[in-house]
Residue, then its C-alpha position, 0 to 999 in steps of 0.5 A: m143096381d137099384a139106381n140103374i133101374a130107377d134111372k131107366n124108369i125115369a128115362s122111360a117115364s119122361s119119354k112117355s110123357f113127352k110123347m103124350i104132350s107132343p101134338k099129333k101131325p095132321k094126316a095128309s088127306s082132303f085138307d090139302g085141296v082146301s089149303l091149296l084153294l085158300n092159299g090161292a084165294v089169299k094170293l088172288s085177294a092180295f094181287l087184286t088189292a094191290f092192283v086196285l090201290i095202284f089203279i086208284i093212285l094212278y087215276i088220281l095222279v093222271k086226272g089231278i096233275p094237269n089241273i095243278t097251277p101256281s094260282l093254287f098256292e097263292w098266299t091269299y084266298t079268293t073265289d077266283n084262285v081258290s088257293f090251298m096255301p092258307a089251308i096248308i098253313n092251318t093244317i101244319i099249325a094244328h098238327n104242331l099244336t096237337f103234338l105239342l099238347i100230346g107231348t106235354s101231357t104225356t111227360s107230365d103224367l110220367s113224373 
């Protein structure tokens, strides 16, 4: 009989402690209007950010694509053609050397 009383005391104590630990639910009050306002502000900001990003990309493409000519990609740079090809090749070489150095330094540090 004492075992049943002990089991009931443990069960009631554990349920009481669980209720004390569990957080209280917020009451529906004036915070609903603030939440609605903030939700709208976040959605409006996301829409404006996406719109501005798309506008900038399209503006650059519309203004830049008509000016692309084959002379921009000649192998030699002169003041007449202002070729990008040497700059592109140097960028690729610097990129590959950087990753080669990063790759060798991280593998030697691990061993």
